[in-house]
C-alpha positions in Angstrom: 0.0 0.0 0.0 2.9 2.4 0.7 6.4 2.5 -0.3 9.2 3.8 1.8 9.3 7.6 1.9 6.2 9.2 0.5 2.8 7.9 -0.8 2.6 6.9 -4.5 1.4 9.8 -6.6 -2.0 8.4 -7.2 -2.6 7.6 -3.5 -4.1 10.0 -1.0 -2.9 10.1 2.6 -5.0 8.3 5.2 -7.7 10.6 6.6 -7.9 11.1 10.4 -10.1 8.6 12.1 -12.0 8.8 15.4 -11.1 6.4 18.2 -13.4 3.4 18.3 -16.1 3.3 21.0 -15.2 1.3 24.1 -16.8 -2.1 24.3 -19.6 -2.7 26.8 -17.8 -4.2 29.8 -20.1 -4.6 32.7 -22.9 -2.8 34.5 -23.3 -1.9 38.2 -25.8 -4.8 38.6 -22.9 -7.2 37.6 -20.9 -5.9 40.6 -23.8 -6.7 43.1 -22.9 -9.6 45.4 -19.4 -9.9 44.2 -16.3 -10.4 46.4 -15.3 -6.7 46.0 -18.5 -4.6 46.7 -16.3 -1.5 47.3 -15.4 -1.4 43.6 -18.9 -0.4 42.5 -19.0 2.9 44.4 -15.4 3.7 43.6 -16.1 3.1 39.9 -19.1 5.4 40.0 -16.8 8.2 41.3 -14.7 7.9 38.1 -15.5 10.2 35.2 -17.5 8.7 32.3 -15.8 8.1 28.9 -15.8 11.3 26.9 -15.1 11.9 23.2 -11.5 12.0 21.8 -9.9 14.0 19.1 -9.6 12.2 15.7 -6.1 10.9 15.3 -4.1 10.1 12.2 -1.6 7.4 12.9 1.7 8.0 11.1 5.2 6.8 11.7 7.5 9.5 12.8 11.2 9.4 11.7 13.9 11.6 13.1 
């Protein structure tokens, strides 16, 4: 797809892409009755996932 150095003349550079959404992990009801009940209230005190800036991944050479 790419050669060393720059893109081929007929190829456009990759556009920035947004980060993928995080997977659904667990809910607070999953934590009920577990061995670590303190983790549920601690987790609720953490900020929710917010949006991120689009990022264009590119190797950097110095």
